[in-house]
C-alpha positions as CSV (number, residue, x, y, z in Angstrom):
1,M,0.1,0.1,0.1
2,E,1.1,3.6,-0.5
3,Q,2.2,5.9,2.1
4,K,-0.3,8.2,3.6
5,D,1.9,10.8,5.1
6,T,0.4,13.6,3.2
7,V,-3.2,14.5,2.2
8,R,-3.7,13.4,-1.4
9,K,-6.1,15.5,-3.6
10,I,-8.6,13.3,-5.6
11,L,-10.6,14.5,-8.5
12,I,-14.0,12.9,-9.3
13,T,-15.6,13.4,-12.5
14,G,-19.4,12.3,-12.9
15,A,-19.7,13.2,-9.3
16,T,-23.5,13.9,-9.6
17,G,-24.1,10.5,-11.5
18,Y,-25.1,7.2,-9.8
19,I,-21.6,5.9,-8.9
20,G,-20.1,9.4,-8.6
21,R,-22.3,10.5,-5.8
22,R,-21.9,7.4,-3.7
23,L,-18.0,7.3,-4.2
24,K,-18.1,11.1,-3.2
25,T,-19.9,10.3,0.0
26,R,-17.6,7.2,0.9
27,L,-14.5,9.3,0.3
28,L,-15.5,12.2,2.3
29,G,-15.1,9.9,5.4
30,R,-11.4,9.7,4.9
31,S,-9.2,12.3,6.5
32,D,-6.2,11.5,4.3
33,L,-7.9,12.6,1.1
34,S,-9.0,16.1,-0.1
35,L,-11.8,15.9,-2.8
36,R,-12.2,18.0,-5.6
37,L,-15.3,17.5,-7.9
38,L,-15.6,18.4,-11.7
39,V,-19.4,19.0,-12.4
40,R,-21.6,20.8,-15.0
41,N,-23.6,22.6,-12.3
42,R,-22.3,23.2,-8.7
43,N,-25.9,23.5,-7.5
44,K,-26.5,19.9,-7.9
45,I,-24.0,19.5,-4.8
46,S,-25.9,19.7,-1.6
47,P,-24.8,22.9,0.4
48,A,-23.3,20.7,3.1
49,T,-21.1,18.9,0.7
50,R,-20.0,22.1,-0.9
51,D,-18.5,23.2,2.3
52,R,-16.1,20.1,2.3
53,V,-15.1,19.9,-1.2
54,E,-13.5,21.9,-4.0
55,I,-15.9,22.3,-7.1
56,I,-14.9,23.2,-10.5
57,E,-17.6,23.7,-13.0
58,G,-17.2,22.5,-16.4
59,D,-16.8,19.7,-18.6
60,T,-14.0,17.4,-20.3
61,F,-14.3,19.2,-23.8
62,S,-12.6,22.5,-22.3
63,Q,-8.7,22.1,-22.0
64,Q,-8.9,25.3,-19.6
65,T,-11.4,23.7,-17.2
66,L,-9.5,20.3,-17.2
67,D,-6.3,22.1,-16.4
68,R,-7.9,23.8,-13.5
69,A,-9.6,20.7,-12.2
70,L,-6.5,18.5,-12.4
71,E,-3.9,21.0,-10.7
72,G,-2.2,19.3,-7.9
73,V,-4.3,16.1,-8.3
74,H,-2.8,12.7,-7.1
75,T,-5.6,10.3,-8.4
76,A,-8.4,11.1,-10.9
77,F,-11.6,9.1,-11.3
78,Y,-13.1,9.1,-14.8
79,L,-16.8,8.1,-14.3
80,I,-18.1,9.6,-17.6
81,H,-20.0,7.7,-20.2
82,S,-22.7,8.1,-22.6
83,M,-26.1,6.1,-22.8
84,G,-26.2,7.5,-26.4
85,A,-28.0,10.8,-26.0
86,K,-26.8,11.8,-29.2
87,K,-26.1,9.7,-32.4
88,D,-22.4,10.7,-32.3
89,F,-21.9,9.6,-28.7
90,E,-18.8,7.5,-29.6
91,E,-17.1,10.3,-31.0
92,L,-17.9,12.4,-27.9
93,D,-16.8,9.8,-25.5
94,R,-13.6,9.4,-27.5
95,R,-12.8,13.0,-27.5
96,S,-13.6,13.3,-23.7
97,A,-11.3,10.7,-22.9
98,E,-8.5,11.7,-25.0
99,N,-8.8,15.2,-23.4
100,F,-9.0,13.9,-19.9
101,R,-5.9,11.5,-20.5
102,D,-3.8,14.4,-22.0
103,A,-4.9,17.0,-19.3
104,C,-3.9,14.4,-16.6
105,I,-0.4,14.0,-18.3
106,R,0.1,17.8,-18.4
107,A,-0.8,18.2,-14.6
108,G,1.4,15.2,-13.5
109,V,-1.5,13.2,-12.3
110,R,-0.2,9.8,-10.8
111,R,-3.1,7.7,-11.4
112,I,-6.4,7.4,-13.5
113,I,-9.2,5.1,-12.1
114,Y,-11.8,4.3,-14.5
115,L,-15.0,2.3,-14.4
116,G,-16.2,0.6,-17.6
117,G,-18.2,-2.5,-18.6
118,L,-17.4,-6.2,-18.9
119,G,-17.3,-7.7,-22.5
120,I,-15.3,-8.2,-25.4
121,R,-15.1,-5.9,-28.4
122,E,-16.1,-8.5,-31.1
123,T,-19.5,-9.3,-29.5
124,A,-20.2,-5.9,-27.8
125,S,-23.0,-3.5,-28.3
126,R,-22.2,0.0,-29.6
127,H,-22.5,1.4,-26.1
128,L,-20.4,-1.2,-24.7
129,R,-17.7,-0.9,-27.4
130,S,-17.5,2.9,-26.7
131,R,-16.8,2.1,-23.0
132,I,-14.0,-0.3,-23.9
133,E,-12.5,2.1,-26.2
134,T,-12.7,4.7,-23.5
135,G,-10.6,2.3,-21.3
136,E,-8.3,1.7,-24.2
137,I,-7.6,5.6,-24.6
138,L,-7.1,6.3,-21.1
139,S,-4.6,3.3,-20.9
140,A,-2.8,4.3,-24.2
141,V,0.1,6.1,-22.7
142,S,1.4,3.8,-20.1
143,G,4.8,5.2,-19.7
144,R,3.5,8.6,-18.9
145,I,0.4,7.9,-16.5
146,Q,-1.0,4.8,-14.8
147,T,-4.7,3.9,-15.4
148,I,-6.4,1.3,-13.4
149,W,-9.4,0.1,-15.4
150,F,-12.2,-1.7,-13.6
151,R,-14.8,-3.5,-15.7
152,A,-18.0,-4.2,-14.1
153,G,-21.4,-6.0,-15.4
154,I,-24.7,-5.4,-14.0
155,I,-24.6,-3.2,-11.0
156,I,-27.1,-4.1,-8.4
157,G,-28.1,-1.3,-5.9
158,S,-31.0,0.8,-5.0
159,G,-31.5,3.4,-7.7
160,S,-29.5,1.6,-10.4
161,A,-31.2,1.0,-13.9
162,S,-30.6,-2.8,-13.8
163,F,-32.0,-3.2,-10.5
164,E,-35.2,-1.1,-11.1
165,I,-35.7,-2.9,-14.3
166,I,-35.5,-6.4,-12.5
167,C,-37.8,-5.3,-9.8
168,S,-40.2,-3.7,-12.0
169,L,-40.6,-6.8,-14.1
170,V,-40.6,-9.2,-11.3
171,H,-43.1,-7.2,-9.1
172,K,-45.6,-6.6,-12.2
173,L,-45.5,-9.8,-14.0
174,P,-46.2,-13.1,-12.4
175,V,-45.7,-14.9,-15.6
176,M,-43.2,-13.4,-18.1
177,I,-42.8,-14.3,-21.9
178,T,-39.2,-13.7,-22.2
179,P,-36.7,-13.2,-25.1
180,R,-33.7,-15.6,-25.9
181,W,-31.4,-13.2,-24.2
182,V,-32.5,-14.1,-20.7
183,A,-30.2,-17.3,-21.2
184,T,-27.2,-14.9,-21.5
185,R,-24.6,-15.0,-18.7
186,T,-23.3,-12.1,-16.9
187,Q,-21.6,-11.4,-13.5
188,P,-23.7,-8.8,-11.5
189,I,-22.0,-7.1,-8.7
190,A,-23.4,-4.9,-5.7
191,V,-22.7,-1.3,-5.8
192,D,-21.1,-1.2,-2.4
193,D,-18.6,-3.7,-3.7
194,V,-17.9,-1.6,-6.8
195,L,-17.3,1.4,-4.4
196,S,-15.0,-0.9,-2.4
197,Y,-12.7,-1.6,-5.5
198,L,-12.8,2.0,-6.4
199,E,-11.7,3.2,-3.1
200,A,-9.0,0.4,-2.6
201,A,-7.5,1.5,-6.1
202,I,-6.4,4.8,-4.7
203,D,-4.0,3.0,-2.2
204,L,-3.0,0.2,-4.5
205,S,0.8,-0.3,-4.7
206,H,1.3,-1.0,-8.4
207,Q,3.2,0.8,-11.1
208,D,1.9,-0.3,-14.3
209,N,-1.6,-0.2,-16.3
210,L,-4.1,-2.6,-14.8
211,Q,-7.4,-4.0,-16.0
212,V,-9.5,-5.5,-13.3
213,D,-12.6,-7.4,-14.1
214,I,-15.1,-7.6,-11.3
215,G,-18.3,-9.5,-10.3
216,A,-20.0,-12.1,-8.3
217,P,-20.5,-15.7,-9.7
218,A,-21.8,-15.9,-13.3
219,M,-25.4,-16.4,-13.6
220,S,-28.1,-15.8,-16.6
221,F,-30.6,-13.0,-16.7
222,K,-33.4,-15.7,-16.0
223,E,-31.6,-16.7,-12.9
224,M,-31.2,-13.2,-11.7
225,M,-34.9,-12.5,-12.1
226,L,-35.9,-15.7,-10.3
227,Q,-33.5,-15.0,-7.4
228,A,-34.8,-11.3,-7.2
229,A,-38.5,-12.8,-7.0
230,R,-37.3,-14.9,-4.0
231,A,-35.6,-11.9,-2.2
232,M,-38.9,-10.2,-2.7
233,G,-41.0,-13.1,-1.4
234,L,-42.7,-13.8,-4.8
235,R,-42.9,-16.8,-7.2
236,R,-42.5,-16.1,-10.8
237,W,-42.5,-18.1,-14.0
238,L,-40.4,-17.2,-17.2
239,I,-41.4,-18.7,-20.5
240,Q,-38.6,-18.2,-23.1
241,V,-39.6,-17.7,-26.7
242,P,-37.5,-17.1,-29.9
243,V,-39.7,-14.4,-31.4
244,L,-39.1,-11.4,-29.4
245,T,-36.9,-9.2,-31.3
246,P,-34.6,-6.6,-29.5
247,R,-36.9,-3.7,-30.7
248,I,-39.9,-5.6,-29.3
249,S,-38.0,-6.4,-26.1
250,S,-37.2,-2.7,-25.7
251,F,-41.0,-1.6,-26.1
252,W,-41.8,-4.3,-23.5
253,L,-39.3,-3.0,-21.0
254,I,-40.4,0.6,-21.4
255,L,-44.2,-0.5,-20.6
256,F,-43.3,-2.4,-17.4
257,T,-40.0,-0.6,-16.2
258,T,-38.8,2.8,-15.3
259,V,-36.5,3.5,-18.3
260,P,-37.3,5.2,-21.5
261,L,-36.8,3.7,-24.9
262,R,-33.4,5.2,-25.5
263,V,-32.1,3.4,-22.4
264,A,-34.0,0.3,-22.8
265,A,-32.8,-0.1,-26.4
266,A,-29.1,0.4,-25.1
267,L,-29.6,-2.2,-22.3
268,V,-31.2,-4.8,-24.7
269,E,-28.5,-4.4,-27.2
270,G,-26.0,-5.1,-24.6
271,L,-27.8,-8.1,-23.1
272,K,-27.4,-10.1,-26.3
273,S,-23.6,-10.7,-25.4
274,E,-22.1,-12.4,-22.5
275,T,-20.5,-10.0,-20.0
276,V,-18.3,-12.2,-17.8
277,V,-14.9,-11.8,-16.2
278,Q,-11.9,-12.2,-18.3
279,N,-9.0,-12.2,-15.6
280,D,-8.4,-12.9,-12.1
281,N,-6.8,-9.5,-11.1
282,A,-9.6,-8.8,-8.7
283,K,-8.5,-11.5,-6.4
284,R,-4.9,-11.0,-7.0
285,Y,-4.7,-7.2,-6.4
286,F,-7.8,-6.9,-4.0
287,P,-7.8,-10.2,-2.0
288,D,-9.6,-8.5,0.9
289,I,-12.7,-7.7,-1.2
290,Y,-15.2,-10.7,-1.5
291,P,-18.0,-9.6,-3.8
292,M,-21.5,-10.4,-2.0
293,A,-23.8,-13.0,-3.6
294,Y,-26.4,-11.7,-6.0
295,E,-29.4,-12.4,-3.9
296,K,-27.8,-10.5,-0.9
297,A,-27.2,-7.6,-3.2
298,V,-30.7,-7.5,-3.9
299,R,-31.9,-7.8,-0.3
300,T,-29.7,-4.9,0.6
301,A,-30.9,-2.7,-2.1
302,L,-34.6,-3.4,-1.1
303,V,-33.7,-2.5,2.5
304,E,-32.2,0.8,1.2
305,L,-35.5,1.4,-0.5
306,E,-37.8,0.6,2.5
307,Q,-35.8,2.9,4.7
308,H,-35.5,5.7,2.3
309,Q,-31.6,5.7,2.1
310,V,-31.4,6.0,-1.7
311,I,-28.2,8.2,-2.3
312,S,-28.3,8.2,-6.2
313,R,-30.3,7.0,-9.1
314,W,-29.5,6.0,-12.6
315,C,-31.4,9.1,-14.0
316,D,-29.6,11.5,-11.7
317,S,-27.2,12.7,-14.5
318,S,-26.4,11.6,-18.0
319,A,-24.9,12.9,-21.4
320,D,-28.5,14.0,-22.1
321,I,-28.6,17.8,-22.2
322,A,-31.9,17.8,-20.3
323,C,-29.8,16.7,-17.2
324,D,-27.7,19.8,-17.3
325,I,-29.9,21.9,-15.3
326,T,-28.1,25.2,-16.0
327,A,-29.8,25.6,-19.2
328,H,-33.2,25.0,-17.9
329,D,-33.4,26.8,-14.4
330,D,-35.2,29.8,-15.7
331,P,-38.5,29.8,-17.7
332,G,-38.4,33.5,-18.2
333,G,-38.5,33.3,-21.9
334,S,-41.9,31.4,-21.9
335,V,-44.7,32.8,-24.1
336,L,-47.5,30.8,-22.9
337,R,-48.5,30.4,-19.4
338,D,-51.2,28.8,-17.2
339,V,-51.2,30.7,-13.8
340,R,-53.1,29.7,-10.6
341,I,-53.2,32.0,-7.6
342,L,-54.4,30.8,-4.4
343,P,-54.3,32.4,-1.0
344,L,-52.5,30.7,1.7
345,G,-54.8,31.8,4.6
346,N,-53.3,30.5,7.9
347,I,-50.9,27.9,6.3
348,S,-47.2,28.7,6.5
349,Q,-44.8,28.7,3.5
350,A,-42.9,26.0,5.1
351,A,-45.8,23.5,4.8
352,V,-46.9,24.5,1.4
353,Y,-43.3,23.9,0.2
354,K,-43.2,20.5,2.0
355,S,-46.5,19.7,0.3
356,A,-45.3,20.8,-3.3
357,C,-42.1,18.6,-2.7
358,R,-44.2,15.5,-2.2
359,I,-46.1,15.4,-5.6
360,G,-45.5,12.5,-8.2
361,G,-43.9,9.3,-8.0
362,E,-45.9,6.8,-5.5
363,N,-47.6,9.9,-4.0
364,G,-49.3,10.4,-7.3
365,W,-50.9,13.7,-8.7
366,F,-54.2,14.0,-6.8
367,T,-57.7,13.8,-8.2
368,Y,-56.8,13.7,-11.8
369,N,-54.0,11.3,-11.6
370,I,-55.6,9.3,-14.5
371,F,-54.8,12.0,-16.8
372,W,-51.2,12.2,-15.6
373,R,-50.9,8.4,-16.0
374,L,-52.3,8.7,-19.6
375,R,-49.9,11.6,-20.4
376,G,-47.0,9.4,-19.1
377,L,-48.1,6.2,-21.1
378,I,-48.2,8.3,-24.3
379,D,-44.8,9.7,-23.5
380,K,-43.3,6.4,-22.9
381,L,-44.8,5.0,-26.2
382,V,-43.0,7.9,-28.1
383,G,-39.6,7.3,-26.4
384,G,-39.8,9.5,-23.3
385,Y,-39.4,8.9,-19.7
386,G,-43.2,8.6,-18.6
387,L,-44.4,8.6,-15.1
388,S,-42.8,5.2,-14.0
389,R,-39.6,6.8,-13.5
390,G,-40.9,7.9,-10.1
391,R,-38.8,9.9,-7.6
392,R,-35.8,9.0,-5.5
393,M,-37.5,9.5,-2.1
394,D,-41.1,10.0,-1.2
395,H,-40.8,13.2,1.0
396,E,-37.5,14.8,-0.3
397,L,-36.4,16.6,-3.5
398,R,-32.6,17.5,-4.3
399,L,-31.6,19.7,-7.1
400,G,-31.1,17.5,-10.2
401,D,-33.5,14.9,-8.9
402,A,-35.8,13.1,-11.5
403,L,-39.6,13.4,-10.6
404,D,-41.6,11.3,-13.0
405,F,-41.1,13.1,-16.5
406,W,-39.8,16.1,-14.6
407,K,-36.4,17.3,-13.5
408,V,-35.8,19.6,-10.4
409,V,-34.0,22.5,-11.7
410,D,-34.6,25.0,-8.9
411,L,-35.2,24.7,-5.0
412,K,-35.3,27.5,-2.8
413,E,-36.4,26.2,0.6
414,N,-39.9,27.3,1.6
415,K,-40.0,29.7,-1.4
416,R,-39.7,27.8,-4.8
417,L,-39.9,24.6,-6.7
418,L,-39.2,24.7,-10.3
419,L,-39.5,21.5,-12.7
420,H,-38.4,21.3,-16.2
421,A,-40.3,19.0,-18.3
422,Q,-38.5,16.0,-19.9
423,M,-41.4,14.6,-21.7
424,K,-41.7,14.5,-25.4
425,L,-43.1,18.0,-26.3
426,P,-43.4,20.4,-29.4
427,G,-41.5,22.9,-27.2
428,K,-40.2,23.5,-23.8
429,A,-42.3,23.3,-20.7
430,W,-41.8,24.1,-16.8
431,L,-44.1,23.7,-13.8
432,E,-43.3,26.4,-11.2
433,F,-44.5,26.9,-7.5
434,D,-43.7,30.3,-6.2
435,I,-44.6,30.3,-2.4
436,Q,-45.2,33.8,-1.4
437,P,-45.9,34.9,2.2
438,D,-49.8,35.3,1.4
439,Q,-50.3,33.2,-1.6
440,L,-49.2,30.4,-3.8
441,V,-48.5,31.2,-7.4
442,Q,-48.4,28.0,-9.6
443,T,-47.5,28.6,-13.0
444,A,-47.1,26.1,-16.1
445,H,-44.7,27.9,-18.7
446,F,-44.4,26.8,-22.2
447,I,-42.2,27.8,-25.1
448,P,-43.7,26.4,-28.2
449,S,-41.6,25.1,-31.3
450,G,-43.6,26.6,-34.1
451,I,-47.2,26.2,-34.9
452,W,-47.3,22.6,-33.7
453,G,-46.3,23.7,-30.2
454,R,-49.1,26.3,-30.3
455,I,-51.7,23.7,-31.5
456,Y,-50.5,21.3,-28.7
457,W,-50.9,24.1,-25.9
458,Y,-54.3,25.0,-27.1
459,S,-55.5,21.6,-27.5
460,V,-54.7,20.5,-23.9
461,L,-56.0,23.9,-22.2
462,P,-59.5,22.1,-21.2
463,I,-57.4,19.3,-19.4
464,H,-54.9,22.0,-17.8
465,N,-58.0,23.7,-16.5
466,L,-59.0,20.7,-14.5
467,V,-55.6,19.2,-13.6
468,F,-53.7,22.4,-12.7
469,T,-56.4,24.0,-10.7
470,N,-56.8,20.6,-8.7
471,L,-53.1,20.6,-8.3
472,A,-52.9,24.0,-6.6
473,R,-55.7,23.3,-4.3
474,Q,-54.7,19.7,-3.2
475,I,-51.1,21.1,-2.5
476,L,-52.7,23.5,-0.2
477,D,-55.0,20.9,1.4
478,T,-51.8,18.7,2.0
479,A,-50.0,21.5,3.4
480,R,-52.8,22.2,6.1
481,T,-52.7,18.5,7.0
482,I,-48.9,18.7,7.3
483,E,-49.4,21.6,9.6
484,Q,-51.9,20.2,11.7
485,S,-50.1,17.2,12.3
486,G,-47.0,19.1,13.4
């Protein structure tokens, strides 16, 4: 192990993503490390955390930003990848990795730690090939910088896309008609074990590049779903048929799970090929880490859900521009608005804020929840997120959180909640709750894209009149209940 005589500066990229948030939380507990985060928007980091870390705003496509972010850094975590938000995601991933590696060399960084995916290039999906290429790029200049490249299969943890898909299918479908790819083998791994490997790599005494494949024992996706059902106390039956194409499988996933079509298609494409460990470097270099069994990982994730301890979700951050809240936190340019103003009476601003922050997810959308669900189903069918994405926690929102087909883009405690629409629309939309001392001002903002945007807005006005009037009233009614209950 390396000596820890001095405090080492650690850079985490992707610090608002699924793995990055959890790694940041874990490393904050170490007194021998000083954390610096490279993020697109510092406001997605909680105020309590901002006081304990350095934050650099920007991305890996700016040399100036990278040079600032990497100055004085000992170890840099590269936790950035794309799920294909753009058609040219492969080229973007390539440029990002090259920029990062070269900037690390310029700054004299000792070690890059990268988390990619299991698989081999010859049979990998486009997305997995891009992640493999990213690892190759980061490792390409071994004489000048060291790269430790971890490769993981399906990550099991509360909030992970794979875990949510498995749980949704198992919970909703007693009998499943499944495609051939359910017989494909993979090696799942608990998110806590992934974090243990990443943290241990900081202290690893090793000089050369290293590729480390990690995972629990191999199993098929069918076995994963059956064991998940057992962990949930359910009995399920899977009937395998040869006629479900990847496209049909993708639509099947979006109807019953939290993921949109784009993510479902990428996942299904990846599931067609085996993703199993190709080396024994995990045991050789990290002998103290014993990956937990798959069923135990599922039970652990279920406990986190039950106890409302979900630190991060798969939809917290991505390459999709809709996840970059800086560009969406001001609806001031909207040209069409639906405004509802209700007096607070004797209800406090704090109670109204708490009430507004509880909408959506399992809590639903009050009286006209059926209209919201119908809009969510339509959104799913055209490739959007739909309502099934839900929310991270029932009674708490965080800047950048997903909330059904909305994204939380501004939070001012007891004063304001602003949601940006991520549904498929002929324009841009926001839903704002402005909580003033004496009244609640609820506004739906819309910027139409041409004539079709205006047609859409005016066609849904009758439904808006029902839904938004009810929403504002019910938020106040719930606030009154909150206040009375103390």
